[in-house]
N, C-alpha and C positions, 0 to 999 in steps of 0.2 A: 242180401239186404242193400246192396249198392243202389238199386233202383229206388228204394224208399228214401235213401239219403239224398239222392239227386232230386227227387220230387220235393222233399222237404226244403232243400236249399232253394229251389226255384220258387216255392211258395213264400219262403221268407223274403226273397228278393222282391217278389211282386207285392207282398203285403207291407214290407218295411222300407223298401227302397234301398238306396246306397248311402244314406246318411251315416257319417262316421260315428256319431254318438249313439244312435238308436236303430240303425238299419243293419243291413247284412254285414258290413265290416265289424260291427259290435258282436254279432253272433259268431262271426269267424274267429274273432279274438278269443272268445270263450271256448269255441271248439278246439282251437289250437292248444290252449291251456289244458283242457279236459283230455284230449288225446295224448298229450305229452305225459300227463299224470297217469293215464291208463296204461301207457307203455311202461312207465317206470314201476308201476304197482301190479302189473299183470292182470288188469281188469278188462272186461268186455267193452269195446269201443262203440259199437253201433248205438247202444242206448244213450250214451253221453253225447254222441254226435247229433242224433235226432233231437234230444232235449235242447242242445245248443241252438239249433236252427229254429225250433218251434216255441221255445219258452217266452219269447217276446212278441209273438204274433199278435196277441190281443192287447198289447201294451203300447200301441202306437201313440196313444194319447198320454202315456206314462201314468195313467190313473188306475189301470186294471190290476187286479191282484194275481198272485201266482195260482190261486185256485181257478180264476177265470181263464188264465192262460193254459192251465192244465186241461180244463174242459174243452177249450178250442183245439188244443193239440190232439186230444182224443178223437174229436170229430174229423180232423184232417187225416190222422193216421188211419182211421177206419175207412175214409174216402179213398185213400191211396192203396188200400189193400194190405195194410200192415197186420201181421198175425196178432191175435188178441193178447197173448202173453207179453209180447214186446210192447204193444200199445199201453198196456197196464203199467209195465215197468217205467216207460218213458213219462207217462202222465204223473206217476208217483214221484219220480225224480224232480219234475218241474214243480209240483206242489211243495215238496220238501226243500226247495231251494230258498224258501223264505222262512226264517226262524219263527215268524209269527204263527206259522202253521204247526209248530212243534208243541207237543205236550208229552206226558209220560209214555204214551203209547205210540205217538207219531214223531219219530226222529229219524234222521238218516241212519240206516243200519247197514245197507249193502255197500260194498266198496264203490259201486257206480254212483249211488246217491251221495256219498261223501265226496267223491271226486267232482261231481258236477257242482255241488255246493261250493267247494274250494275254488273251482275255476271261476264261477260267477262272483264269489266274494273277492277273489284276487283281482278280477277286472274292475270291481267297484272301487278298490283302493289303488288302482293304477293312476298314472298321470291323467289319462283320458277320463277315467272314472271320477277323479277329483274335479275336473272341469264340469262334467255332468252334474255332480253334486253342487258345485257353486252356482251353476245356472238354476238348478232347482231351488236352492236356498234364496237366491236373489229374487225369484218369482214370489217368494213368501214375504218379501220386504223386511227381512230381519236386519237388525242393526249389525254393524261389523263385528262387535264382540260376541254377539249371539251366533253369528255365522262361524266365527273362528272356533267357538266352543262346540258347536254342532259338528263341524268338520273333524275336530280333534277326537270327540267321542265316537263318531262314526268310524274313523280309521282304526282307533284302538279296539273297538268292539269287533269289527270285521276281522282284523288281524288275529285277535285273541280267539276268535271262533273257528279258525281254520283247523281242519282235522289232521292234516299231514305236515310233518316237518319238511317233506319234499316240496310242498307248496310254498312254505315260507322261504326255503332256499331258492326256489324258482323266481320269486318276486322280490327278493332282497333289495335289488337296486331301485325298483319302483317305490318300494315301501320307504326306503331312506329318502328319496326325493320328496315324496309326499310329506313325510314327517318334518323334513327341513323346511318345506314351504309353510307348514303350520307354525313351526317354531319362529320363523321370520315374521309371519303375519301377527303372532302374539306380541312380538317386540315392537312392531310398527303400528299395531292397533287397527289394521285394516286388511281386507282380503284383496280387493281390486279397486 
């Protein structure tokens, strides 16, 4: 499966570019977190690596949903000759990376689905993830107190939704930095 991973990485670079916030570096950070967790938890790495590279392909405009990303990833995996079973696993992982797609029957169940969710969520609450969130909130023209409240809720929700204590341990430093930023922003009454 190394060939599929290399092709997926090349496609991610071509489609997303090398932008730190939304490009290949973003997918690489998620891949590193996912493979680290997979190693610690004894999970299969190929699916989380492919999901890492392909989950953001259709989100270059940052408006696409994980369902749309999953559909595009499925087409890409089919085109590069990925076996159907692996293609289905990867596309399900991508779809379930957004809790909006969860209901009583659709929730991350496999260890790989949970690992990818945790890797993506931990990237969202990292220092770089915080900057991405602030940029997104600024584009919505929110008042500073609304932004601070949104950031605080987002961080608490993401951190609270993590599946594994190993993930929390892995991101402890980043989480403390981000929560200190929010605490200071609340005291000062502004974000930037």
